[in-house]
C-alpha positions in Angstrom: 0.0 0.0 0.0 1.3 3.5 -0.8 2.5 5.8 2.0 1.3 8.9 0.1 -2.0 9.6 -1.6 -2.1 12.6 -4.0 -5.5 14.3 -4.6 -6.0 16.2 -7.8 -8.5 19.1 -7.2 -9.7 22.2 -8.9 -8.6 25.4 -7.1 -12.0 26.9 -6.5 -12.9 27.5 -2.8 -15.6 24.8 -2.9 -13.4 22.2 -4.7 -10.6 22.8 -2.2 -13.0 22.4 0.7 -14.1 19.0 -0.7 -10.5 17.9 -1.3 -9.5 18.9 2.2 -12.5 17.2 3.6 -11.6 13.9 1.9 -8.0 14.3 3.0 -9.2 14.6 6.6 -11.4 11.4 6.2 -8.4 9.5 4.8 -6.1 10.7 7.7 -8.7 9.7 10.2 -9.1 6.2 8.7 -5.3 5.8 8.2 -3.2 7.6 10.8 0.3 8.1 9.4 -0.8 8.3 5.8 0.6 11.2 3.9 -2.1 13.0 1.8 -1.1 15.8 -0.6 -3.2 18.1 -2.7 -2.5 18.9 -6.3 -4.3 22.1 -7.2 -5.2 22.5 -10.9 -7.1 24.9 -13.2 -9.4 23.1 -15.7 -10.7 24.1 -19.0 -14.1 24.6 -17.4 -12.6 27.1 -14.9 -11.0 29.0 -17.7 -14.0 29.1 -20.1 -16.5 31.6 -18.6 -17.8 33.2 -21.8 -20.7 30.8 -22.5 -23.0 28.3 -20.7 -21.4 24.9 -20.2 -24.2 23.3 -22.3 -22.8 25.2 -25.3 -19.1 24.3 -24.8 -19.1 20.6 -23.8 -20.8 20.2 -20.5 -19.4 19.9 -17.0 -16.9 17.2 -18.2 -14.7 20.2 -18.9 -14.1 20.4 -15.1 -12.6 16.9 -14.8 -10.5 16.2 -17.9 -7.3 17.8 -16.6 -7.7 15.9 -13.3 -7.9 12.6 -15.1 -4.9 13.4 -17.2 -3.0 14.1 -14.0 -4.0 10.6 -12.8 -3.0 8.9 -16.1 0.4 10.7 -16.0 1.0 9.6 -12.4 1.0 13.1 -10.9 -2.1 12.3 -8.8 -3.7 9.2 -7.4 -7.3 10.3 -6.9 -9.6 13.2 -7.7 -12.5 14.5 -5.6 -15.6 15.8 -7.3 -19.2 16.9 -6.7 -20.9 13.9 -8.2 -23.4 16.2 -10.0 -20.6 17.6 -12.0 -19.6 14.2 -13.5 -20.7 12.8 -16.8 -23.2 9.9 -16.6 -20.6 7.5 -17.9 -17.1 7.3 -16.5 -14.3 7.4 -19.1 -12.5 4.2 -20.0 -9.9 3.3 -17.5 -11.5 5.2 -14.6 -13.7 4.2 -11.7 -15.8 5.9 -9.0 -15.3 3.6 -6.1 -16.6 6.0 -3.4 -19.8 8.0 -3.6 -20.5 9.3 -0.1 -20.7 12.3 2.3 -24.1 13.5 0.9 -25.3 16.8 2.2 -28.5 18.8 1.4 -29.8 17.9 -2.1 -32.0 21.0 -2.6 -31.3 24.1 -4.7 -31.5 27.6 -3.1 -32.9 30.7 -4.7 -31.1 33.8 -3.4 -32.9 37.1 -3.7 -33.7 40.1 -1.6 -37.0 40.2 -3.3 -38.2 37.0 -1.7 -38.8 33.5 -2.8 -39.8 32.2 -6.2 -43.4 33.2 -5.9 -42.4 36.7 -4.7 -40.2 37.7 -7.7 -41.7 40.4 -9.8 -42.8 39.8 -13.4 -39.9 39.5 -15.7 -37.3 39.1 -12.9 -33.8 38.4 -14.1 -32.7 35.0 -12.6 -29.1 33.8 -13.0 -28.6 30.1 -13.6 -26.6 28.3 -16.2 -28.3 25.0 -15.4 -30.8 23.9 -18.0 -32.3 21.7 -15.4 -33.0 24.6 -13.1 -34.1 26.9 -16.0 -36.6 24.3 -17.2 -38.2 23.8 -13.8 -38.2 27.5 -12.8 -39.9 28.5 -16.1 -42.5 25.7 -15.7 -43.5 27.5 -12.5 -42.9 31.0 -13.6 -42.9 31.4 -17.4 -42.5 35.1 -17.1 -39.0 35.0 -15.6 -35.9 35.9 -17.5 -33.6 33.1 -16.7 -30.1 33.9 -18.0 -26.7 32.3 -17.6 -24.3 33.1 -14.8 -20.8 31.6 -14.5 -18.0 31.7 -12.0 -17.5 30.1 -8.6 -19.9 30.5 -5.7 -18.3 33.8 -4.4 -18.3 35.3 -7.9 -22.0 34.5 -8.5 -22.9 36.0 -5.1 -21.0 39.2 -5.9 -22.9 39.5 -9.2 -26.2 39.2 -7.3 -25.1 41.7 -4.7 -24.0 44.2 -7.4 -27.6 44.0 -8.9 -26.7 42.2 -12.1 -29.4 39.7 -11.3 -32.7 39.9 -9.3 -32.0 36.3 -8.1 -29.6 33.4 -8.6 -29.9 29.7 -7.9 -27.2 27.7 -6.2 -26.9 24.2 -4.6 -27.6 24.2 -0.9 -24.8 21.8 -0.2 -22.2 24.1 -1.7 -23.4 27.1 0.5 -23.4 24.9 3.6 -19.9 23.5 3.0 -18.5 27.0 2.6 -20.3 28.2 5.7 -22.3 30.8 3.8 -25.5 31.9 5.5 -27.6 34.6 4.0 -30.9 36.2 4.9 -31.9 36.2 1.3 -31.7 32.4 0.8 -34.9 30.6 0.0 -34.7 26.8 -0.2 -36.5 25.3 -3.3 -38.3 22.1 -2.2 -37.6 19.1 -4.4 -41.2 19.2 -5.5 -40.5 22.6 -7.0 -37.0 21.9 -8.3 -35.9 18.3 -8.5 -32.1 18.1 -8.0 -29.4 17.0 -10.4 -28.4 13.3 -10.2 -25.8 13.0 -7.4 -26.4 16.5 -6.1 -25.0 17.0 -2.6 -22.7 13.9 -2.8 -19.0 13.7 -3.2 -17.3 11.2 -5.4 -13.7 9.9 -5.4 -12.4 9.0 -8.8 -9.3 6.9 -9.6 -7.8 4.6 -12.2 -9.3 1.2 -12.5 -5.9 -0.3 -11.9 -5.2 1.7 -8.8 -3.4 -0.4 -6.2 -4.9 1.3 -3.1 -8.6 0.5 -3.3 -8.4 -0.9 0.3 -7.4 2.6 1.5 -10.7 4.0 0.2 -12.9 1.3 1.6 -13.5 3.0 5.0 -14.9 6.1 3.2 -17.6 4.2 1.3 -21.3 4.7 2.1 -23.5 2.0 0.6 -26.8 3.9 1.1 -25.6 7.1 -0.7 -23.9 5.0 -3.4 -27.1 3.0 -4.2 -29.2 6.2 -4.3 -26.8 8.1 -6.5 -26.3 5.1 -8.8 -30.0 5.0 -9.5 -30.0 8.8 -10.1 -27.1 8.6 -12.5 -28.7 5.7 -14.2 -31.5 8.1 -15.4 -29.0 10.3 -17.1 -27.2 7.4 -18.6 -30.4 5.8 -19.8 -31.5 9.0 -21.5 -28.1 9.4 -23.1 -28.0 12.8 -21.4 -25.0 14.6 -20.0 -25.3 17.0 -17.1 -25.8 19.9 -19.5 -29.4 18.7 -20.3 -32.5 19.4 -18.2 -32.6 16.0 -16.5 -33.2 15.7 -12.8 -33.4 12.7 -10.4 -33.5 12.1 -6.7 -33.6 8.7 -4.8 -34.1 7.9 -1.2 -33.9 4.5 0.5 -36.1 3.1 3.4 -35.0 0.9 6.3 -35.7 -2.2 4.3 -33.3 -1.2 1.5 -36.1 -0.2 -1.0 -35.1 2.6 -3.3 -37.7 5.2 -4.3 -36.6 7.2 -7.3 -38.2 10.4 -8.9 -37.0 11.4 -12.3 -37.7 14.4 -14.6 -37.0 15.5 -18.1 -38.0 19.0 -19.2 -37.9 21.1 -22.3 -35.5 24.1 -22.3 -38.4 26.6 -21.9 -40.2 24.6 -19.3 -43.3 24.2 -21.4 -43.0 20.4 -21.2 -42.1 18.5 -18.0 -42.1 14.7 -18.0 -42.0 13.0 -14.6 -41.5 9.4 -13.6 -41.2 7.4 -10.3 -40.0 3.9 -9.7 -39.0 1.7 -6.7 -37.2 -1.5 -6.0 -34.0 -3.0 -4.6 -31.7 -2.8 -7.6 -30.5 0.7 -8.5 -30.0 -0.2 -12.2 -33.5 -1.8 -12.5 -35.1 1.2 -10.8 -33.4 3.6 -13.1 -34.4 1.6 -16.2 -38.0 1.6 -15.0 -38.0 5.4 -14.7 -36.2 5.9 -18.0 -38.8 3.6 -19.8 -41.6 5.7 -18.3 -40.0 8.9 -19.5 -39.6 7.5 -23.0 -43.3 6.4 -23.0 -44.3 9.9 -22.1 -42.3 11.4 -25.0 -38.7 11.8 -23.9 -37.4 11.1 -27.4 -39.1 14.2 -28.9 -37.8 16.5 -26.1 -34.3 15.1 -26.3 -34.2 15.5 -30.1 -35.3 19.2 -29.7 -32.7 19.8 -27.1 -29.9 18.4 -29.3 -30.9 20.4 -32.4 
């Protein structure tokens, strides 16, 4: 077993928080282990001129980290699972999906919650998933892209560039950000992205240190997130499309999954629900329901 583990991480405040958190978990599980952080700037961090859906999706945030692992400069990478493509690239694994925090989105606005925003309010969000669901509730809103890290987006809101912005509750909580203008969006209003609130540890399939990661595993979170990510995979959708999914698990191990596919303008929202013990089978059930409701037509329009 190696005496040192090197974590590749983006250098945003939230990414560094996540990497340091995983480092602390590894040190607690393996006293004496040396854990180093390798900070990197990814193409997604550099490209701020357009929404991710127009420039390749959130996979832009992970490519450089994977190259660092392939080249031997890093051993693992820590991600927000919602930022990962539905399919892991060849040669890589996601052995740990754990440490899930709040799954909800938060609308931040001094004007109030979603129902309180004035007609035509300018709402910042680069997520087509959020855009679709917000417009389904409030077709009058002007939902426009906003890029940058959490701090940058909040600064843009405070400068008055937007009437409201939408962020993930987990990110705000992890950064210790508490604001009086934060309004939680219930999952009935805005179903989260697959894997939202969970952390994932990525490594090469041939990594010799899998046993080191075993104490960090969380079977309940992994099963729920696997079912959620199965919806994206089954629809052939990456995280730049308006796909949402959230799973929970009861004391008997039964998974309950809710899934959603929307049109870009929110005029069409398809919903499905499924339950069972096998994450893959539950996801397949939900995907088949969405296709039966007309998912193929919406997906074709989104890809045009």
